[in-house]
C-alpha positions, -999 to 999 in steps of 0.1 A, spaced: -118 190 -10 -108 216 15 -71 222 22 -72 207 58 -91 176 46 -66 172 17 -37 175 41 -52 149 65 -59 126 35 -23 128 23 -9 122 58 -30 91 61 -18 78 27 18 84 37 10 65 69 0 35 49 32 36 29 51 36 62 29 9 78 35 -14 49 72 -11 56 80 4 22 101 33 36 124 10 54 125 -17 27 135 9 1 158 30 22 134 59 16 142 58 -21 114 80 -34 121 74 -71 118 37 -65 86 41 -46 72 63 -73 81 37 -99 64 10 -78 32 31 -76 33 37 -114 35 -1 -118 4 -4 -96 -14 21 -117 -5 2 -149 -20 -30 -133 -51 -11 -125 -54 0 -161 -50 -35 -174 -72 -65 -178 -59 -77 -144 -76 -49 -126 -105 -67 -110 -83 -97 -98 -57 -73 -84 -83 -52 -66 -98 -83 -49 -64 -97 -39 -50 -64 -26 -82 -55 -7 -83 -89 9 -46 -86 20 -52 -51 33 -82 -61 53 -65 -90 69 -35 -69 77 -57 -43 94 -75 -70 113 -43 -85 127 -27 -51 132 2 -59 109 29 -32 111 54 -45 87 57 -59 52 49 -95 61 21 -109 40 -8 -115 64 -22 -141 41 8 -163 46 18 -183 78 44 -167 101 80 -179 95 
């Protein structure tokens, strides 16, 4: 991957972290965010992988469809 493409990719991934509300919810605690990402990676290495992928993809697709910009679960009714 070329440097410019890699930079754009990393910026887009950071945008997803922000769009999910994780920066605000954690007070920009990068150690906590990294720990959460490590937990995600453990799940993806486990027997729960396929179930987690289906659930997370569905939630992400719904959030993109409704234009969600915070950490609300788009699969749940509004409060």
